[in-house]
C-alpha positions as CSV (number, residue, x, y, z in Angstrom):
1,M,-5.6,9.7,-4.0
2,A,-8.4,10.6,-1.4
3,V,-10.5,13.8,-1.8
4,P,-8.7,16.7,-0.2
5,V,-9.9,17.7,3.3
6,G,-12.5,20.4,3.1
7,V,-13.7,19.5,-0.4
8,A,-17.5,18.8,-0.3
9,V,-18.7,15.6,-1.8
10,P,-22.4,15.5,-2.8
11,A,-24.6,12.8,-1.3
12,L,-26.4,10.3,-3.6
13,D,-28.9,8.4,-1.7
14,V,-31.2,5.5,-2.7
15,D,-34.3,7.8,-2.8
16,Q,-32.6,9.9,-5.4
17,F,-31.8,6.8,-7.5
18,L,-35.4,5.7,-7.3
19,A,-36.5,9.2,-8.3
20,D,-34.4,9.6,-11.4
21,G,-31.5,7.1,-11.5
22,F,-29.1,9.9,-10.5
23,D,-30.4,12.0,-13.4
24,L,-29.8,9.2,-15.8
25,R,-32.2,10.1,-18.6
26,Q,-30.9,13.6,-18.9
27,Q,-27.3,12.6,-18.8
28,L,-27.7,9.8,-21.3
29,G,-29.6,11.9,-23.7
30,Q,-27.1,14.6,-23.6
31,F,-24.2,12.2,-24.0
32,L,-25.7,10.5,-27.0
33,G,-27.1,13.6,-28.5
34,L,-30.7,12.4,-28.3
35,S,-33.9,14.3,-27.5
36,P,-36.1,13.0,-24.6
37,E,-38.5,11.6,-27.2
38,Q,-35.7,9.8,-29.1
39,L,-34.3,8.4,-25.9
40,E,-37.7,7.0,-24.9
41,Q,-38.1,5.3,-28.3
42,K,-34.7,3.6,-28.0
43,L,-34.9,2.4,-24.4
44,P,-37.7,-0.3,-24.7
45,K,-35.9,-2.1,-27.6
46,S,-32.4,-1.7,-26.3
47,T,-32.1,-5.3,-25.1
48,A,-33.1,-6.7,-28.5
49,D,-30.9,-4.2,-30.3
50,L,-27.9,-5.3,-28.2
51,A,-28.6,-9.0,-28.8
52,A,-28.8,-8.3,-32.5
53,L,-25.2,-7.2,-32.5
54,H,-24.0,-10.7,-31.3
55,P,-22.5,-12.7,-34.2
56,G,-23.9,-16.0,-32.9
57,A,-21.3,-18.7,-32.2
58,F,-18.0,-17.1,-31.7
59,D,-14.6,-17.7,-30.1
60,P,-14.9,-17.1,-26.4
61,D,-11.5,-15.5,-26.4
62,Q,-13.0,-12.8,-28.6
63,A,-15.6,-11.8,-25.9
64,G,-13.4,-8.9,-24.7
65,S,-13.0,-7.4,-28.1
66,F,-16.8,-7.8,-28.7
67,Y,-17.6,-5.6,-25.7
68,E,-14.7,-3.2,-26.3
69,E,-15.2,-2.6,-30.1
70,T,-18.5,-4.0,-31.3
71,V,-21.3,-3.0,-28.9
72,G,-20.5,0.7,-29.0
73,T,-23.1,2.8,-27.2
74,A,-25.8,0.0,-27.4
75,H,-24.7,-1.3,-24.1
76,L,-25.3,2.1,-22.5
77,L,-28.9,2.1,-23.7
78,E,-29.5,-1.5,-22.6
79,L,-28.1,-0.9,-19.1
80,A,-30.0,2.3,-18.7
81,A,-33.2,0.5,-19.5
82,W,-32.4,-2.2,-17.0
83,H,-31.5,0.3,-14.2
84,L,-34.6,2.4,-14.8
85,G,-37.0,-0.5,-15.3
86,S,-35.7,-2.5,-12.3
87,A,-35.1,0.5,-10.0
88,D,-36.3,-1.3,-6.8
89,Y,-33.9,-4.1,-7.4
90,I,-31.0,-1.8,-8.2
91,A,-31.8,0.2,-5.1
92,D,-31.3,-2.8,-2.9
93,T,-27.9,-3.4,-4.4
94,L,-27.1,0.2,-3.6
95,R,-28.2,-0.4,0.0
96,L,-26.0,-3.4,0.2
97,Q,-23.1,-1.5,-1.2
98,A,-23.6,1.2,1.4
99,S,-23.3,-1.4,4.1
100,F,-19.9,-2.8,3.0
101,A,-18.1,-0.3,0.7
102,R,-15.1,1.5,2.2
103,G,-11.6,2.7,1.4
104,Q,-10.4,1.9,-2.1
105,V,-13.3,0.5,-4.2
106,L,-13.0,-1.4,-7.4
107,D,-16.1,-1.4,-9.6
108,F,-15.2,-4.0,-12.2
109,G,-17.3,-3.8,-15.4
110,G,-19.3,-1.0,-13.9
111,G,-21.4,-0.2,-17.0
112,I,-23.3,3.1,-16.6
113,G,-21.8,3.8,-13.3
114,S,-24.8,3.8,-10.9
115,H,-22.8,1.8,-8.3
116,A,-19.6,3.7,-8.8
117,L,-21.2,7.1,-8.4
118,A,-23.2,6.0,-5.3
119,A,-20.0,4.5,-3.7
120,A,-18.0,7.7,-4.5
121,A,-20.6,9.7,-2.5
122,L,-20.1,7.6,0.6
123,P,-17.9,9.3,3.2
124,Q,-16.2,6.0,4.1
125,V,-15.0,5.5,0.5
126,E,-11.7,7.1,-0.4
127,R,-11.8,6.6,-4.1
128,V,-13.7,4.5,-6.7
129,W,-11.8,2.8,-9.5
130,F,-14.2,2.2,-12.3
131,V,-12.8,-0.4,-14.7
132,D,-14.7,-1.2,-18.0
133,L,-13.5,-2.3,-21.4
134,N,-16.0,-0.2,-23.3
135,P,-14.6,3.3,-24.0
136,H,-18.1,4.7,-24.3
137,N,-19.0,3.4,-20.8
138,R,-15.8,5.0,-19.4
139,A,-16.5,8.3,-21.1
140,F,-20.1,8.3,-20.0
141,V,-19.3,7.6,-16.3
142,A,-16.6,10.2,-16.3
143,A,-19.1,12.7,-17.7
144,R,-21.7,11.6,-15.0
145,A,-19.2,12.0,-12.2
146,Q,-18.3,15.5,-13.5
147,S,-21.9,16.6,-13.7
148,L,-22.6,15.2,-10.1
149,G,-19.5,16.8,-8.6
150,L,-17.8,13.5,-7.9
151,E,-14.9,13.6,-10.4
152,R,-12.3,13.9,-7.6
153,K,-13.4,10.5,-6.3
154,V,-13.9,8.5,-9.5
155,S,-11.2,7.2,-11.9
156,C,-12.3,5.5,-15.1
157,L,-9.8,3.0,-16.5
158,R,-9.8,0.2,-19.1
159,D,-8.4,-2.8,-17.2
160,L,-6.7,-4.0,-14.0
161,C,-3.3,-3.8,-15.6
162,D,-3.4,0.0,-15.4
163,P,-0.4,1.2,-13.2
164,A,-2.6,3.9,-11.7
165,L,-4.6,1.3,-9.8
166,P,-3.8,0.5,-6.2
167,A,-2.2,-2.8,-5.6
168,Q,-5.1,-3.9,-3.4
169,F,-8.7,-2.9,-2.8
170,D,-10.8,-2.7,0.3
171,T,-14.0,-3.4,-1.6
172,V,-14.7,-5.2,-4.9
173,I,-17.9,-4.7,-6.8
174,C,-18.7,-6.9,-9.8
175,L,-22.3,-7.0,-10.8
176,D,-23.8,-8.6,-13.9
177,V,-20.3,-9.1,-15.4
178,L,-19.0,-12.6,-14.6
179,E,-21.5,-14.3,-16.9
180,H,-19.9,-12.3,-19.8
181,L,-16.4,-13.7,-19.2
182,A,-14.9,-16.7,-21.0
183,D,-13.1,-17.6,-17.7
184,P,-15.0,-16.2,-14.7
185,S,-13.1,-18.5,-12.4
186,A,-9.8,-16.8,-13.3
187,Q,-11.5,-13.4,-12.6
188,L,-12.3,-14.7,-9.1
189,H,-8.6,-15.6,-8.5
190,T,-7.6,-12.1,-9.7
191,F,-10.1,-10.4,-7.3
192,A,-8.8,-12.5,-4.4
193,E,-5.2,-11.5,-5.2
194,R,-6.1,-7.8,-5.3
195,M,-8.2,-7.7,-2.1
196,T,-6.9,-6.6,1.3
197,P,-7.3,-9.3,4.1
198,S,-10.4,-7.5,5.5
199,A,-11.9,-6.6,2.1
200,T,-15.4,-7.5,0.9
201,A,-16.5,-8.5,-2.6
202,L,-20.0,-7.9,-3.8
203,L,-20.7,-10.3,-6.6
204,N,-23.6,-11.7,-8.7
205,W,-23.9,-13.7,-11.9
206,Y,-26.4,-15.1,-14.4
207,F,-25.0,-18.0,-16.4
208,F,-28.1,-18.3,-18.6
209,K,-28.7,-17.4,-22.2
210,G,-32.4,-16.8,-21.6
211,Y,-35.5,-18.8,-22.4
212,A,-35.7,-17.4,-25.9
213,G,-31.9,-16.8,-26.4
214,E,-32.4,-13.1,-25.4
215,Y,-29.0,-13.1,-23.7
216,P,-26.7,-14.7,-26.3
217,F,-23.7,-12.9,-24.8
218,H,-23.9,-14.9,-21.6
219,F,-21.7,-18.0,-21.1
220,D,-23.5,-21.1,-19.7
221,D,-21.2,-24.0,-20.4
222,L,-21.6,-26.5,-17.6
223,A,-17.9,-27.1,-17.0
224,L,-17.3,-23.4,-16.9
225,V,-20.0,-22.9,-14.3
226,E,-18.9,-25.8,-12.1
227,T,-15.3,-24.6,-12.1
228,F,-16.6,-21.1,-11.2
229,F,-18.5,-22.4,-8.2
230,R,-15.5,-24.6,-7.0
231,T,-13.3,-21.6,-7.2
232,L,-15.8,-19.4,-5.3
233,Q,-16.2,-22.0,-2.5
234,T,-12.4,-22.4,-2.3
235,R,-11.3,-18.8,-2.1
236,F,-14.2,-17.0,-0.5
237,L,-16.5,-17.2,2.5
238,E,-20.0,-15.8,2.1
239,V,-21.1,-13.0,4.5
240,F,-24.8,-13.0,5.3
241,H,-26.9,-10.0,4.5
242,P,-30.7,-9.8,4.8
243,L,-31.6,-8.3,1.4
244,L,-33.5,-10.7,-0.9
245,I,-31.4,-10.0,-4.1
246,T,-29.0,-12.1,-6.2
247,T,-26.0,-10.0,-5.1
248,R,-23.9,-11.8,-2.4
249,A,-21.2,-10.5,-0.1
250,Y,-17.9,-12.4,0.3
251,R,-14.7,-12.1,2.3
252,L,-11.5,-14.0,1.6
253,M,-11.3,-17.5,3.0
254,A,-8.9,-17.6,5.9
């Protein structure tokens, strides 16, 4: 599944992300059929618009269907606003990814694809498997990969049950996702089972609904969080990196 020898793969460096988010505005406007002016009107209120879709108290088991069926393209706008407005922070996560990513890379819940695209451009990466429940996210990332000449190294799939996925990964990337899961501890176990013995996982989380409830779609139950950290400490060993960001690097506990 690697790119054929002799096929050129474009480079996507951090400077390019800082300049234009890998051409994010133009790609998103084209994908959503919005003019530049319409897009700029929607981006600042995208977080509030996404939060407004949340039904309030709901069955945690329905979280998956909420992201797959309810949020539609609202999540694309919210994520784009976050990546553009916090470009310095995202750039550091891309620097971290470049230090560890190699081989077969899983980008779990990859959103708008900034990390998947940057990883695919790395020569030490054979292929990026972008997994996301939201069909609009998958379609957008596939379109972005095509426009950037990276389609041979990026596969967009719905879930980890897809038989096209490799049995194990050399790198796992899961950023700003775990707090959206009703059972993030179970997801850690799944990652551990799908990692090669020398694999690295890049993870972060934010189990907090916000000071004003602006993140109603995050889980913050104390028991859930404590179970998550117990699982993390049991199955993974943290690998130090010098970047002052929330994303952490882990390898499997021996």
